[in-house]
C-alpha positions as CSV (number, residue, x, y, z in Angstrom):
1,X,-16.2,36.2,-5.7
2,X,-18.9,38.0,-3.6
3,X,-22.0,39.2,-5.4
4,X,-22.7,43.0,-5.1
5,X,-26.1,44.3,-4.2
6,X,-27.0,47.9,-4.7
7,X,-29.8,49.2,-2.4
8,X,-31.5,52.4,-3.5
9,X,-33.9,53.7,-0.9
10,X,-34.5,56.9,0.9
11,X,-35.6,55.2,4.2
12,X,-32.6,55.1,6.5
13,X,-34.1,52.4,8.6
14,X,-34.7,50.1,5.7
15,X,-31.3,50.8,4.2
16,X,-29.6,50.0,7.6
17,X,-31.6,46.8,8.0
18,X,-30.8,45.6,4.4
19,X,-27.1,46.6,4.7
20,X,-26.7,44.5,7.8
21,X,-28.8,41.6,6.6
22,X,-27.2,41.3,3.1
23,X,-23.7,41.8,4.5
24,X,-24.3,39.0,7.0
25,X,-25.2,36.7,4.1
26,X,-21.9,37.5,2.5
27,X,-22.8,40.0,-0.1
28,X,-21.0,43.2,-0.8
29,X,-23.5,46.0,-0.2
30,X,-23.6,49.4,-1.9
31,X,-26.3,52.0,-0.9
32,X,-27.8,55.1,-2.4
33,X,-30.3,57.4,-0.7
34,X,-32.1,58.5,-3.9
35,X,-32.6,57.6,-7.5
36,X,-30.0,60.1,-8.9
37,X,-27.3,58.8,-6.6
38,X,-28.2,55.2,-7.5
39,X,-27.9,55.9,-11.2
40,X,-24.5,57.6,-10.6
41,X,-23.2,54.5,-8.7
42,X,-24.3,52.3,-11.6
43,X,-21.9,54.3,-13.8
44,X,-18.9,53.1,-11.8
45,X,-19.7,49.4,-12.2
46,X,-22.9,47.4,-12.5
47,X,-23.9,45.4,-9.4
48,X,-25.3,41.9,-9.6
49,X,-28.7,42.9,-8.2
50,X,-30.4,46.2,-7.6
51,X,-32.9,46.5,-4.7
52,X,-34.9,49.6,-5.7
53,X,-37.5,51.5,-3.7
54,X,-40.4,52.9,-5.8
55,X,-41.5,55.9,-3.7
56,X,-38.6,58.4,-3.7
57,X,-38.5,62.1,-4.3
58,X,-37.4,63.6,-7.6
59,X,-36.1,60.5,-9.4
60,X,-38.4,57.7,-8.3
61,X,-37.9,54.0,-8.7
62,X,-39.9,53.7,-11.8
63,X,-37.8,56.4,-13.5
64,X,-34.5,54.6,-12.4
65,X,-35.8,51.3,-13.8
66,X,-36.8,53.0,-17.1
67,X,-33.4,54.7,-17.5
68,X,-31.5,51.5,-16.7
69,X,-33.4,49.5,-19.3
70,X,-33.2,52.2,-21.9
71,X,-29.4,52.3,-21.4
72,X,-29.3,48.5,-22.1
73,X,-28.7,47.3,-18.6
74,X,-29.9,43.8,-17.8
75,X,-29.1,43.9,-14.1
76,X,-31.9,42.1,-12.1
77,X,-34.1,44.6,-10.4
78,X,-36.1,43.9,-7.2
79,X,-38.6,46.7,-6.6
80,X,-39.8,47.7,-3.2
81,X,-43.2,49.3,-2.9
82,X,-45.5,50.3,-0.1
83,X,-48.5,50.1,-2.5
84,X,-50.1,46.7,-2.9
85,X,-52.1,47.8,-5.9
86,X,-52.0,45.9,-9.2
87,X,-51.3,48.9,-11.3
88,X,-48.1,49.7,-9.4
89,X,-46.9,46.1,-9.8
90,X,-47.7,46.0,-13.5
91,X,-46.0,49.4,-14.1
92,X,-42.8,48.2,-12.5
93,X,-42.8,44.9,-14.3
94,X,-43.6,46.6,-17.6
95,X,-40.7,49.0,-17.2
96,X,-38.4,46.0,-16.8
97,X,-38.3,45.1,-13.2
98,X,-37.7,41.4,-12.5
99,X,-39.6,41.1,-9.2
100,X,-41.4,43.2,-6.6
101,X,-41.8,43.0,-2.9
102,X,-44.5,44.9,-0.9
103,X,-43.5,46.8,2.3
104,X,-43.5,45.8,5.1
105,X,-41.6,42.6,4.2
106,X,-39.6,40.0,6.1
107,X,-35.8,40.1,5.6
108,X,-35.8,36.3,4.9
109,X,-38.2,36.8,2.0
110,X,-36.1,39.5,0.4
111,X,-33.0,37.4,0.8
112,X,-34.8,34.5,-0.9
113,X,-35.7,36.7,-3.8
114,X,-32.2,38.0,-4.2
115,X,-30.9,34.5,-4.2
116,X,-33.4,33.6,-6.9
117,X,-32.5,36.5,-9.1
118,X,-28.8,35.7,-8.8
119,X,-29.5,32.0,-9.6
120,X,-31.6,33.0,-12.7
121,X,-28.8,35.3,-13.8
122,X,-26.3,32.5,-13.6
123,X,-28.5,30.0,-15.4
124,X,-29.2,32.5,-18.2
125,X,-25.5,33.1,-18.7
126,X,-24.9,29.4,-18.8
127,X,-27.8,28.5,-21.1
128,X,-27.5,27.5,-24.7
129,X,-26.8,30.3,-27.2
130,X,-28.7,28.6,-30.0
131,X,-31.6,30.5,-31.5
132,X,-35.1,28.9,-30.9
133,X,-37.8,29.0,-33.5
134,X,-41.5,28.2,-33.1
135,X,-43.8,28.9,-36.1
136,X,-43.2,32.6,-36.9
137,X,-41.3,33.5,-33.7
138,X,-37.5,33.5,-33.4
139,X,-35.8,34.0,-30.1
140,X,-32.0,34.6,-30.0
141,X,-30.5,34.0,-26.6
142,X,-27.2,35.7,-27.5
143,X,-28.6,39.0,-28.7
144,X,-31.7,38.7,-26.4
145,X,-33.8,39.5,-29.4
146,X,-37.3,38.2,-30.2
147,X,-38.8,38.6,-33.7
148,X,-42.3,37.6,-34.8
149,X,-43.4,37.8,-38.4
150,X,-40.5,40.2,-39.1
151,X,-41.4,42.5,-36.2
152,X,-39.0,42.9,-33.3
153,X,-40.7,42.5,-29.9
154,X,-39.5,44.6,-27.0
155,X,-39.6,42.3,-24.0
156,X,-38.5,42.8,-20.4
157,X,-35.9,40.4,-18.9
158,X,-38.5,38.3,-17.2
159,X,-40.8,38.2,-20.2
160,X,-37.8,37.0,-22.3
161,X,-37.1,34.3,-19.8
162,X,-40.7,33.2,-19.7
163,X,-40.9,33.0,-23.5
164,X,-37.6,31.2,-23.6
165,X,-38.9,28.6,-21.2
166,X,-42.0,28.0,-23.4
167,X,-40.0,27.8,-26.6
168,X,-37.7,25.2,-25.0
169,X,-40.8,23.2,-24.3
170,X,-43.2,23.6,-27.2
171,X,-46.5,21.8,-27.1
172,X,-45.8,20.7,-23.5
173,X,-48.1,21.7,-20.7
174,X,-46.1,23.6,-18.1
175,X,-47.7,23.8,-14.6
176,X,-47.8,27.0,-12.6
177,X,-45.5,25.5,-10.0
178,X,-42.9,24.5,-12.6
179,X,-42.9,27.9,-14.2
180,X,-42.6,29.7,-10.9
181,X,-39.7,27.4,-9.9
182,X,-37.9,27.8,-13.2
183,X,-38.4,31.6,-13.6
184,X,-38.5,32.9,-10.0
185,X,-36.9,30.0,-8.1
186,X,-39.3,30.1,-5.1
187,X,-43.0,30.0,-4.3
188,X,-45.0,33.1,-4.1
189,X,-47.9,33.2,-1.6
190,X,-51.1,31.6,-2.8
191,X,-52.9,34.9,-3.6
192,X,-50.1,36.3,-5.7
193,X,-50.9,36.7,-9.4
194,X,-47.5,37.7,-10.7
195,X,-47.4,34.8,-13.2
196,X,-50.8,35.7,-14.6
197,X,-49.7,39.3,-15.0
198,X,-46.6,38.2,-16.9
199,X,-48.6,35.8,-19.1
200,X,-51.0,38.7,-20.0
201,X,-48.2,41.0,-20.8
202,X,-46.4,38.4,-22.9
203,X,-49.5,37.6,-24.8
204,X,-50.1,41.3,-25.5
205,X,-46.6,41.7,-26.9
206,X,-46.5,38.5,-29.0
207,X,-50.0,39.4,-30.4
208,X,-49.3,43.1,-30.9
209,X,-48.8,42.9,-34.7
210,X,-51.7,40.7,-35.4
211,X,-50.1,37.3,-34.5
212,X,-52.5,34.6,-33.3
213,X,-52.4,33.5,-29.7
214,X,-49.7,30.8,-29.1
215,X,-49.6,30.8,-25.2
216,X,-52.7,28.8,-24.3
217,X,-54.3,28.3,-20.8
218,X,-55.0,24.7,-19.9
219,X,-57.5,25.1,-17.1
220,X,-56.5,23.4,-14.0
221,X,-53.1,22.3,-15.5
222,X,-51.1,25.3,-16.5
223,X,-50.0,26.8,-19.8
224,X,-48.8,25.5,-23.2
225,X,-47.1,26.9,-26.3
226,X,-48.9,25.7,-29.3
227,X,-50.2,27.1,-32.6
228,X,-53.9,26.4,-32.5
229,X,-56.0,29.4,-31.5
């Protein structure tokens, strides 16, 4: 069965390029020229991946992402932005986007990121449903809930996957390359700090209610989930 990709962008040239490129790769492609139209198309059936432009009039990409996550949708979202500024990337990720790509971009890179999102979606669906526990944190893969010290943590899809990886490998140093491969499925450019952004956001949320730091940085080696502060 072909995967369905919904492209939401008000730039006709980009939409045309993505429609041709994605269709050539065998995907079924749906398009919307603005955020409102994109949300309406989601009502008729959730696609496998959403490619979402940030800068659109009226209902922008941030608002589309926010509404989808508030409605309970877990569809992978790849955000497109013309702004290569950290605050825009952080805002999109914090609203629940799974990945971002800065315009202008190469079609080959977008296709690689779509494949990675689809692969992660399949792996998540096939993963064990058993709850994982580490100290005072409980992660339930069925309900996608995370609780620490009795307080429920509101994590984005990627934050959940990252914590899930750590909790599957407690007290084991995970290299940056390993984490990138397991969570994103491909290598970012050397200057990208997307992993560091996610680690910072995950630390903030897991420590929000006074919990001690459990995600430690091992300088020159990677990150580890352990109880010492």
